[in-house]
TORLUM-646176 format. One record per residue (C-alpha): residue in one letter; x, z, y. Coordinates in pm, whole numbers, padded with zeros to 5 digits, always signed. Layout:
AXZY/...
//
This chain:
M+01277+05202+04273/N+01273+05304+04639/I+01340+05003+04863/F+01624+05185+05045/V+01798+05263+04716/L+01756+04900+04612/F+01918+04788+04938/A+02211+05025+04875/L+02259+04912+04516/V+02241+04539+04587/G+02447+04578+04904/F+02721+04748+04704/I+02720+04464+04450/I+02739+04204+04728/D+03035+04385+04880/L+03214+04392+04544/L+03151+04021+04485/V+03222+03869+04827/G+03357+04142+05053/D+03356+04033+05418/P+03375+03650+05435/P+03577+03575+05752/R+03348+03292+05862/L+03033+03504+05863/P+02947+03722+06165/H+03021+04088+06104/P+02813+04353+06282/V+03103+04601+06307/V+03303+04346+06507/Y+03022+04321+06763/I+02986+04699+06770/G+03358+04726+06843/R+03334+04474+07125/G+03042+04663+07274/I+03235+04990+07263/A+03535+04829+07434/R+03316+04695+07716/L+03139+05026+07765/E+03476+05201+07780/K+03587+04972+08063/V+03268+05042+08254/A+03301+05417+08197/R+03659+05427+08322/S+03564+05230+08632/V+03308+05489+08739/A+03440+05816+08594/S+03775+05989+08636/S+03729+06366+08620/P+03723+06539+08279/L+03355+06631+08315/A+03255+06280+08421/L+03454+06123+08137/K+03295+06360+07885/A+02948+06273+08016/A+03032+05902+08002/G+03152+05946+07646/V+02821+06106+07550/G+02641+05811+07708/I+02855+05559+07521/A+02796+05731+07188/I+02419+05751+07236/T+02395+05391+07357/V+02600+05241+07075/V+02421+05432+06799/V+02070+05372+06936/V+02134+05002+06998/S+02291+04954+06654/F+01995+05123+06487/G+01736+04947+06704/V+01878+04597+06671/T+01902+04634+06294/M+01541+04752+06277/L+01432+04457+06493/I+01615+04207+06272/L+01460+04355+05959/W+01114+04354+06117/A+01149+03987+06210/A+01272+03905+05858/R+00975+04089+05706/Q+00737+03881+05918/A+00902+03561+05799/S+00927+03638+05426/Y+00946+03943+05205/Y+01231+03783+05009/V+01424+03712+05327/Y+01371+04077+05420/L+01505+04192+05083/F+01814+03973+05099/L+01888+04050+05464/G+01849+04424+05410/A+02095+04418+05120/W+02339+04199+05314/I+02329+04433+05615/V+02413+04728+05390/S+02702+04528+05242/T+02850+04482+05592/T+02868+04860+05632/L+03081+04884+05316/A+03445+04792+05266/T+03521+04853+04900/R+03658+04508+04825/G+03819+04461+05166/L+04001+04793+05144/A+04122+04718+04790/E+04245+04373+04893/A+04428+04506+05199/A+04599+04774+04989/G+04685+04518+04720/T+04847+04290+04977/I+05070+04574+05098/R+05169+04654+04740/Q+05267+04292+04672/L+05476+04280+04990/L+05655+04601+04894/L+05726+04469+04545/A+05871+04157+04706/D+06076+04384+04937/D+05927+04213+05243/Q+05914+04534+05441/Q+05880+04377+05785/V+05557+04199+05695/A+05444+04502+05495/R+05476+04720+05806/R+05261+04474+05998/Q+04998+04478+05724/V+04996+04859+05715/G+04942+04850+06091/Y+04617+04663+06036/I+04463+04951+05838/V+04610+05263+06005/G+04611+05395+06360/R+04969+05524+06356/D+05291+05346+06453/T+05442+05149+06165/E+05755+04990+06316/S+05996+05250+06174/M+05821+05320+05843/D+06027+05309+05528/R+05897+05205+05187/E+05768+05550+05088/Q+05598+05605+05422/M+05414+05275+05388/V+05290+05372+05042/R+05179+05712+05172/A+04996+05561+05469/T+04817+05314+05242/V+04711+05580+04992/E+04588+05806+05273/T+04383+05526+05427/V+04230+05428+05094/A+04137+05791+05027/E+03988+05853+05372/N+03788+05531+05367/I+03631+05605+05030/N+03420+05836+05242/D+03406+05649+05573/A+03353+05297+05440/V+03183+05349+05103/V+03017+05680+05019/A+02888+05771+05366/P+02726+05430+05437/L+02571+05433+05088/F+02441+05786+05148/Y+02274+05687+05473/A+02146+05361+05328/C+01969+05556+05053/L+01843+05809+05306/G+01713+05574+05576/G+01782+05214+05482/P+02006+04949+05640/A+01939+05063+05997/L+02059+05418+05930/A+02364+05286+05743/M+02444+05068+06044/A+02398+05364+06278/Y+02650+05560+06072/R+02893+05266+06081/A+02855+05262+06459/I+02940+05634+06469/N+03246+05577+06253/T+03357+05283+06470/L+03315+05494+06782/D+03542+05757+06631/S+03803+05503+06522/M+03819+05357+06875/L+03761+05656+07100/G+03800+05970+06891/Y+04169+06034+06949/K+04290+06376+07063/N+04535+06244+07320/D+04543+06232+07699/R+04361+05900+07716/Y+04064+05988+07494/L+04048+06368+07496/Y+03737+06370+07718/L+03593+06020+07683/G+03614+06034+07305/W+03496+06393+07262/A+03136+06303+07179/S+03236+06023+06940/A+03471+06252+06747/R+03218+06534+06721/L+02940+06296+06616/D+03158+06149+06343/D+03243+06499+06216/W+02874+06587+06191/A+02764+06257+06037/G+03039+06265+05777/Y+03005+06629+05676/I+02775+06594+05374/P+02910+06254+05258/A+03268+06384+05263/R+03180+06659+05021/L+02996+06413+04799/T+03308+06198+04814/G+03519+06490+04693/L+03286+06537+04397/V+03281+06170+04293/L+03660+06154+04328/L+03688+06451+04094/L+03451+06274+03855/A+03659+05956+03881/A+03979+06153+03812/W+03821+06308+03502/L+03682+05976+03374/S+04016+05799+03423/G+04218+06076+03256/R+04391+06176+03578/D+04466+06531+03686/W+04123+06647+03804/K+04219+07014+03781/R+04512+06967+04019/A+04285+06755+04239/L+04032+07040+04259/R+04311+07286+04335/A+04441+07064+04615/W+04091+07038+04763/R+04045+07414+04767/R+04396+07485+04894/D+04478+07201+05133/A+04170+07022+05269/A+04094+07277+05540/G+04436+07224+05694/H+04355+06866+05792/P+04263+06810+06160/S+03936+06653+06046/P+03679+06872+05868/N+03600+06573+05647/S+03907+06353+05591/G+04106+06631+05427/I+03868+06637+05131/P+03920+06284+04993/E+04289+06288+05085/S+04361+06619+04912/V+04164+06524+04600/M+04339+06187+04583/A+04678+06355+04625/G+04615+06599+04343/A+04473+06336+04111/I+04766+06093+04138/H+05044+06355+04167/V+05172+06287+04519/R+05192+06488+04840/L+05012+06334+05135/G+05043+06441+05496/G+05362+06504+05689/C+05497+06345+06005/N+05311+06051+06161/I+05389+05878+06489/Y+05113+05781+06732/D+05210+05582+07041/G+05565+05705+07006/V+05469+06072+06974/A+05532+06254+06645/S+05242+06447+06496/F+05264+06665+06186/R+04975+06665+05938/T+04937+06947+05687/Y+05069+06860+05344/M+04808+06794+05076/G+04887+06792+04707/D+05219+06858+04536/P+05522+06624+04539/L+05534+06578+04163/E+05625+06210+04197/E+05804+06005+04462/F+05594+05738+04629/R+05602+05399+04458/P+05388+05085+04497/D+05225+05188+04170/H+05054+05473+04354/I+04865+05216+04558/V+04727+05077+04231/R+04618+05426+04127/A+04449+05484+04462/V+04261+05152+04439/D+04154+05236+04083/M+04017+05565+04215/L+03845+05375+04496/Y+03658+05146+04259/L+03570+05413+04006/S+03459+05675+04259/S+03253+05414+04449/T+03075+05315+04131/C+03015+05680+04046/A+02875+05735+04395/V+02628+05448+04361/I+02510+05568+04022/C+02477+05929+04138/L+02287+05833+04454/V+02048+05607+04260/V+01982+05879+04001/L+01941+06145+04270/A+01699+05927+04467/W+01498+05856+04150/L+01477+06228+04071/V+01363+06311+04424/I+01098+06038+04423/N+00969+06132+04080/
//
């Protein structure tokens, strides 16, 4: 088995078993801190649209190159120390680029709070996993936001990192995670980030293009295997995905919507400003906490399908 594929497979298993232990250092946290510091520096020296756009390009290149380079350096040092240390560290690094268990646990916590009718705390928990305002969300809006985030992150935090791990090992997976973190922090289409975040948003669109379509396929496979409505999911993909502002996020969200019989999209509020997202799927059922369970089931099953498919594909290419 190719060493990169082995890293991806073992990293996925580690993520399922332990997730992200809070006491262990997490690379994405340090990437986020680095982005925040670079943003402060950029804003102190650039103010015009052109200068901000140029600074944004510089930030994106710096963060991705440093993330890739530092990971390569760590792996090189581990290889010099011990091959077994290298194997373990490579798999652990890949696991830090994944969020299967963490995403499922966050969604499960929200579901439990909604079942207990503790909506105030539930809104706060939803705020931890979405970028929109949550203060005025009702019960159905919280379920919708959770399902949308689970669907989107099947690509961003599972399939895409696995794809790049199989393609180029832990360092490339970490580079992708850096790109995705850049987009989540700077890639907003508002007055503050329109120019500074332009490069980060475009880079994330490009990096996620192939993985997003793989995600759509494994979600369809997961819907079929679980007896859910894969035909409606496929119809929603073909009809609705292109209407999403992102060329990638609309695919997993539309497939998820069709598979579990809900309609995603609609009005979201960002920093007090309402923004309408194209509807995806059909409103066959009203949102209930049970839909979070269905989304998490799809998360686990599609992630497993993705790992198996990537391992088989890599084996076929090698042989």
